[in-house]
C-alpha positions, 0 to 999 in steps of 0.5 A, spaced: 464 498 499 470 500 502 471 500 510 474 507 511 477 505 518 481 499 514 483 503 509 486 508 514 489 502 517 492 500 511 494 507 509 498 508 515 501 501 515 503 502 508 506 509 510 510 506 515 513 501 511 514 505 505 514 513 507 521 514 506 522 510 499 522 512 492 521 509 486 527 505 483 531 510 479 528 516 481 526 521 487 519 520 486 516 517 492 514 510 492 507 512 496 505 516 490 505 509 485 501 505 491 496 511 491 495 511 484 494 504 483 489 504 489 485 510 486 485 506 479 482 500 483 477 504 487 475 508 481 473 501 477 469 499 483 474 495 487 472 493 494 475 491 500 480 487 496 483 495 494 487 494 501 491 489 497 493 495 492 497 499 497 502 493 498 501 490 491 509 490 490 511 493 496 513 486 499 518 485 493 520 492 492 522 494 499 522 489 505 521 482 503 517 477 507 519 481 513 513 486 512 508 480 511 507 479 518 505 486 520 500 486 514 497 480 516 497 482 523 494 489 523 489 488 517 
């Protein structure tokens, strides 16, 4: 089962890191992609590991290794 508080924390952090970002070569909000993948994992029975889906390629695409510290510290 997914801890609602941890999910909220992860969502807030993902929004802080990527809230203004868009998908490559489009104006589609990047958060839409992260939430879409997260929803697929939840629907397929994912548990606590689903929190990682909110950041699944955000480190690579948006902020690099500098974003890893707040993720490790806050979650």
